C-alpha positions as CSV (number, residue, x, y, z in Angstrom):
1,M,-0.1,0.0,0.1
2,P,1.6,3.3,-0.8
3,P,2.2,5.7,2.1
4,E,-0.4,8.2,1.0
5,A,-3.1,5.3,1.0
6,A,-1.9,4.2,4.4
7,T,-2.1,8.0,5.8
8,H,-6.0,8.1,4.6
9,T,-6.8,4.6,5.6
10,A,-5.6,4.6,9.2
11,P,-7.8,7.6,10.4
12,A,-10.8,6.2,8.7
13,H,-10.2,2.8,10.4
14,T,-9.7,4.6,13.8
15,T,-12.8,6.5,13.4
16,T,-14.7,3.5,12.5
17,L,-13.4,1.7,15.9
18,R,-14.1,4.6,18.0
19,T,-17.7,4.7,16.7
20,T,-18.1,1.2,17.1
21,A,-16.9,1.3,20.8
22,L,-19.3,4.1,21.4
23,I,-22.2,2.6,19.9
24,R,-21.5,-0.7,21.9
25,H,-21.0,1.6,25.1
26,N,-24.2,3.2,24.6
27,T,-26.1,0.2,23.7
28,R,-25.0,-1.5,27.1
29,L,-26.0,1.6,29.0
30,L,-29.6,1.4,27.5
31,L,-29.9,-2.3,28.1
32,A,-28.6,-1.8,31.6
33,E,-32.1,-0.6,32.5
34,P,-34.4,-2.4,30.2
35,G,-37.6,-1.5,31.9
36,P,-38.3,1.7,30.2
37,L,-37.6,0.2,27.0
38,L,-39.8,-2.8,27.4
39,S,-42.6,-0.8,28.7
40,R,-42.3,1.3,25.4
41,L,-42.4,-1.9,23.4
42,I,-45.3,-3.7,25.4
43,V,-47.7,-1.0,26.5
44,P,-48.3,0.1,22.8
45,V,-49.6,-3.4,21.9
46,G,-51.8,-3.6,25.0
47,F,-53.2,-0.1,23.9
48,L,-53.9,-1.1,20.4
49,A,-55.6,-4.3,21.5
50,L,-58.0,-2.3,23.9
51,M,-58.7,0.6,21.4
52,R,-59.3,-1.4,18.2
53,P,-62.5,-2.7,19.3
54,L,-63.9,0.7,19.9
55,L,-62.5,2.3,16.9
56,V,-63.7,-0.7,14.6
57,A,-67.2,0.0,16.0
58,T,-67.2,3.5,15.2
59,Q,-65.3,3.7,12.0
60,G,-65.4,0.3,10.2
61,Q,-63.1,-2.7,10.3
62,K,-60.2,-1.4,7.9
63,T,-60.5,2.4,9.0
64,G,-60.8,1.4,12.8
65,T,-58.0,-0.9,12.7
66,E,-55.7,1.3,10.8
67,Q,-56.6,4.2,13.2
68,A,-55.8,2.1,16.1
69,V,-52.7,0.8,15.0
70,I,-51.3,4.3,13.5
71,G,-52.6,5.9,16.9
72,S,-51.0,3.5,19.3
73,L,-47.6,4.0,17.2
74,V,-47.5,7.6,17.3
75,T,-48.8,8.3,20.7
76,F,-46.1,5.7,22.3
77,S,-43.4,7.0,19.7
78,L,-43.8,10.4,21.2
79,L,-43.9,8.9,24.9
80,G,-40.6,7.2,23.7
81,L,-38.9,10.5,23.7
82,S,-38.1,9.6,27.3
83,I,-35.3,7.2,25.6
84,V,-33.9,9.9,24.1
85,G,-34.1,12.6,26.6
86,S,-32.9,10.2,29.4
87,A,-29.8,9.1,27.3
88,V,-28.9,13.0,26.9
89,L,-29.9,14.2,30.5
90,S,-27.8,11.4,32.2
91,E,-24.9,12.6,30.5
92,R,-25.5,16.1,31.5
93,V,-26.2,15.1,35.2
94,Q,-23.3,12.7,35.6
95,R,-21.2,15.4,33.8
96,T,-19.7,12.8,31.2
97,W,-20.2,14.7,28.1
98,D,-17.7,17.2,28.6
99,R,-15.2,14.5,29.6
100,M,-16.1,12.7,26.4
101,R,-15.5,15.7,24.5
102,A,-11.9,16.0,25.8
103,T,-11.0,12.6,24.2
104,A,-9.9,11.8,20.5
105,A,-13.5,11.2,19.6
106,R,-14.8,13.6,17.2
107,P,-18.2,15.2,18.0
108,A,-19.6,13.4,15.0
109,E,-18.6,10.1,16.4
110,L,-20.0,11.1,19.8
111,L,-23.4,11.8,18.3
112,A,-23.4,8.4,16.2
113,G,-22.3,6.7,19.2
114,K,-25.4,8.0,21.1
115,A,-28.0,8.0,18.2
116,V,-27.6,4.6,16.8
117,P,-28.7,2.5,19.9
118,V,-31.6,5.0,20.6
119,M,-32.8,5.0,16.9
120,A,-32.7,0.8,17.1
121,A,-34.9,1.2,20.0
122,L,-37.6,3.5,18.4
123,L,-37.5,1.6,15.2
124,A,-38.0,-1.6,17.2
125,Q,-40.9,0.1,18.9
126,Q,-42.6,0.9,15.6
127,A,-41.6,-2.5,14.0
128,V,-43.5,-4.2,16.9
129,V,-46.6,-2.2,16.6
130,L,-46.8,-2.6,12.9
131,G,-46.1,-6.2,13.0
132,V,-49.0,-7.0,15.4
133,G,-51.2,-4.7,13.2
134,I,-50.2,-6.6,10.1
135,A,-50.0,-10.2,11.6
136,A,-52.8,-10.0,14.1
137,F,-55.3,-7.5,12.8
138,G,-54.8,-8.0,8.9
139,V,-53.5,-4.4,8.2
140,D,-52.5,-4.2,4.5
141,V,-49.4,-2.3,3.5
142,L,-49.6,-1.3,0.0
143,A,-46.2,0.3,-0.1
144,P,-43.6,-1.4,2.4
145,A,-40.6,0.7,0.9
146,L,-42.7,4.0,1.6
147,L,-43.5,2.8,5.0
148,I,-39.9,2.2,5.9
149,L,-39.1,5.8,4.6
150,V,-41.9,7.1,6.9
151,C,-40.5,5.1,9.9
152,L,-36.9,6.6,9.3
153,S,-38.3,10.1,8.9
154,W,-40.5,9.8,12.2
155,T,-37.4,8.3,14.0
156,T,-35.2,11.2,13.0
157,A,-37.8,13.7,14.1
158,L,-38.2,11.9,17.5
159,L,-34.3,11.8,17.9
160,A,-33.9,15.4,17.3
161,L,-37.2,16.3,19.7
162,G,-35.7,14.1,22.3
163,A,-32.4,15.5,22.3
164,A,-33.9,19.0,22.3
165,L,-35.7,18.0,25.4
166,G,-32.8,16.4,26.9
167,V,-30.8,19.5,26.7
168,T,-33.7,21.8,27.8
169,A,-34.8,19.8,31.0
170,R,-32.8,20.7,34.0
171,S,-33.9,17.5,35.9
172,F,-35.6,14.1,35.3
173,G,-38.7,15.4,36.9
174,E,-38.9,18.3,34.4
175,L,-38.0,15.6,31.5
176,S,-40.6,13.3,32.6
177,L,-43.4,16.2,32.5
178,G,-41.9,17.1,29.1
179,Y,-42.5,13.8,27.4
180,D,-45.5,12.6,29.2
181,V,-47.4,16.0,29.0
182,G,-46.1,16.9,25.8
183,G,-46.2,13.7,23.9
184,M,-49.8,13.3,24.8
185,I,-50.8,16.7,23.6
186,L,-48.8,16.4,20.5
187,G,-50.2,13.0,19.9
188,T,-53.9,14.2,20.6
189,V,-53.8,17.3,18.4
190,G,-52.3,15.3,15.7
191,G,-55.2,12.9,15.6
192,A,-53.4,10.1,16.6
193,L,-55.9,9.0,19.6
194,V,-59.0,9.9,17.7
195,P,-59.7,11.0,14.1
196,L,-58.9,14.6,13.5
197,A,-62.3,15.3,12.1
198,T,-63.9,14.6,15.3
199,L,-61.9,17.3,17.3
200,P,-63.0,20.7,17.7
201,A,-62.5,23.2,14.8
202,W,-59.7,25.1,16.7
203,V,-57.7,21.9,17.1
204,Q,-58.0,20.9,13.5
205,V,-56.6,24.5,12.8
206,I,-53.4,24.1,14.8
207,A,-53.0,20.4,14.2
208,P,-50.2,21.1,11.6
209,A,-48.1,22.5,14.2
210,S,-47.8,19.1,15.7
211,P,-45.3,16.5,14.4
212,G,-47.7,14.1,15.5
213,Y,-50.3,15.3,12.7
214,W,-47.6,14.7,10.0
215,A,-46.6,11.3,11.4
216,V,-50.3,10.2,11.3
217,S,-50.8,11.5,7.7
218,A,-47.4,9.9,6.6
219,F,-48.1,6.4,8.0
220,R,-51.8,6.3,6.7
221,A,-50.5,7.5,3.3
222,A,-47.8,4.8,3.3
223,L,-50.3,2.0,4.2
224,H,-52.4,2.9,1.2
225,G,-49.6,3.4,-1.1
226,D,-50.3,7.3,-1.6
227,T,-46.8,8.8,-2.3
228,S,-48.0,12.0,-2.9
229,T,-49.2,12.5,0.7
230,A,-46.5,10.6,2.3
231,L,-43.4,12.4,0.8
232,P,-44.5,15.9,1.8
233,A,-45.4,14.6,5.2
234,C,-42.1,13.2,5.7
235,G,-40.6,16.4,4.5
236,A,-42.4,18.2,7.2
237,L,-41.2,15.6,9.8
238,L,-37.4,16.2,8.7
239,L,-38.1,20.1,9.0
240,F,-39.4,19.2,12.7
241,A,-36.0,17.2,13.0
242,A,-33.8,20.4,11.5
243,A,-35.6,22.8,13.9
244,A,-35.2,20.5,17.2
245,A,-31.7,19.6,16.3
246,A,-30.8,23.4,15.7
247,L,-32.2,24.2,19.1
248,A,-30.4,21.1,20.7
249,A,-27.2,22.6,19.2
250,W,-27.8,26.0,20.2
251,R,-28.4,25.1,23.9
252,L,-25.4,23.0,24.1
253,S,-23.4,26.0,22.7
254,R,-24.9,28.2,25.4
255,G,-23.8,25.7,28.3
256,A,-26.4,23.3,28.5
257,A,-24.1,20.3,28.6
258,R,-24.2,20.3,32.4
259,S,-27.2,19.9,34.9
260,D,-26.7,21.1,38.4
261,R,-30.0,19.4,39.3
262,M,-30.7,15.7,39.7
């Protein structure tokens, strides 16, 4: 191998090793306390099973089942912000973020090491809910590739929103309030729990301000193979992600990497 090639290959190899090590480390941290993760996988399925008969009775078999699946997925994905926020806030409370930044690891490597395990957890949550809907309740998926794109867009938005929440909250109590109350409000206003058409007119007007609204629209469009609706909805989710990521970066630049409260 020419010297020039070796010079370029070694840093790339080192970067891969560092990133892989960080992913393994953060995965172990996530699995060390599996309770929250398991609850985010199991509870949505129970909610889906309980809500589906009511929604089928009021909306019909196909529409009611889709509403139950999408509503459970979006609502508990938003509550899954706790996974992201806790991962970020833990670093701030334990004051390990600055120490990690002082190592040879680059910021992109640190972020990848934190994001990949959490993204896997969020995608697993969505896969479980969709899998139950398809296997147990006969939900049709007319555009699988489009559905995967929607899942990735929604997960990206959740990662950014959770990071923004994690760098904004000053304690785990504030974090809990943010994802519990905020998640339920965003899901309800977005039409996840009940069809948007049944909500008051003023809620329908403000609904597009909620990422839950675009997630519901994107998932429903993907199930129906409606690309013209799904793609703009994915774009809106990515805009929410960009805005939340910018907020998180701004907060970190203002010294929010530390938390003085437990």
